[in-house]
N, C-alpha and C positions, 0 to 999 in steps of 0.2 A: 608712812608711805615711802619716805626717802630711803629708809633702811631696806625695805622690800625691793625697791628699784635697784639699789646698789647690789644686792644679792643676785637679782635676776640678770643684771648687766654682766656680772662676772661669771655667772653660771651657764648662760645660754649663748653659744656662739652665734654671731649675726654679722651681716654685711656681705658684700660681694666677695666671693672666693673663700668665705669662712668654711671651716670644717667642723662637723659634729664629732662626737666621741666614738661613733660607730665606725667600724672598719668592715666594709662589705665587699664581697666578690660579685661578679656578674650574676652568678647563680642566686646569691642573696638578694640582689636588687630585683631580680625576676620574682622571687618569692614574696618580696614586699609588694610588688605590683599586683600579684595574684591574691595575696592574703589580706592586704589592707590593714585595717586596725587589728584584726585578729592576729596577724603576724606580730605586731607590736606588743599585744597583750601576752602572747605566748612567750615572747622574749623578755618579759618583765618591764616593758616600757609603757604600760598602761594598765587600766583596771578593766575587769571583765564587762562592765556596763558601758564602757566608752563608746562602743558602736551605736548604742541607743541615741547618742547625742551628735551623731555625724550624718552627713548626707549619705543616702543609700546604705545606711547602717554601717558605714565605714568600709564597705567593699563594693567595688564596681563589678557587677556580674559579667560585663563584657570586656574586662581588662585583658589585654593581650600584650605582654612584654616583647613579643616578637616584632611588634609594630614600632618599637622604639629603637632608634639607632644605637649602636655600640658607643658612638661618640657621646650621645646624650646621656647614656647610662654612666659613662665614665665621668662626665661632668657632675652628675647628680649623686653618685655614690658617696663622695666625701662630704656632701652637704646634708645628707639625711641626718636629722637630729639637730639641725641648726635652723635659725630663722632666715638665713640667706639674705636676700635683698629684694627690692621691688615691692610687690604687694603682699609679702609675708609679714605678719605682725603678731604680737602677743597683746591680748586685751585683758586688762585688770578691771574688775568691777567690784563695787562694794554696795550692798543693800543698806540704805539708811532709814527706809520706811517700808512697812508692809501695809498695803491697802486692802488686800484680799487674802485672808488667812487660808482659805481652801486652795487657792492658786499657789500660794507660798509653800504650803505643805506638799502639793503635787510636784513642785520643783525642788523639794528637799531642803527648803529654807525653813527651819524650825525655830520658833521663839524669836528673840530680839536679834536685830542686826548686829553683826560682830565686826570688829576691826579686822583688816586683812592680816595683821600681824598677830 
């Protein structure tokens, strides 16, 4: 676990004012708002099934980037792809026991629990 945490700490920008590796224009950020997780998948930042595991399947049907101020967009554009600060977090879990084989299979957990490394 310490090795995994070290890799994550150095690989994922976080904290107030942090910048992700993505460089977006205002048009790009509008497309992110409209496309949601589908935008990320199309750009290679996710897997095709990611939307299945997100609220509203990863896209808000009533999203309207015109309702977001240019100032807010400019603040958010460099932070996309980072953990930022506040209530943004990364959660790491490890399954150490399986009590219900059918449920485990449904969640894609097959066989014995594995180490995160």
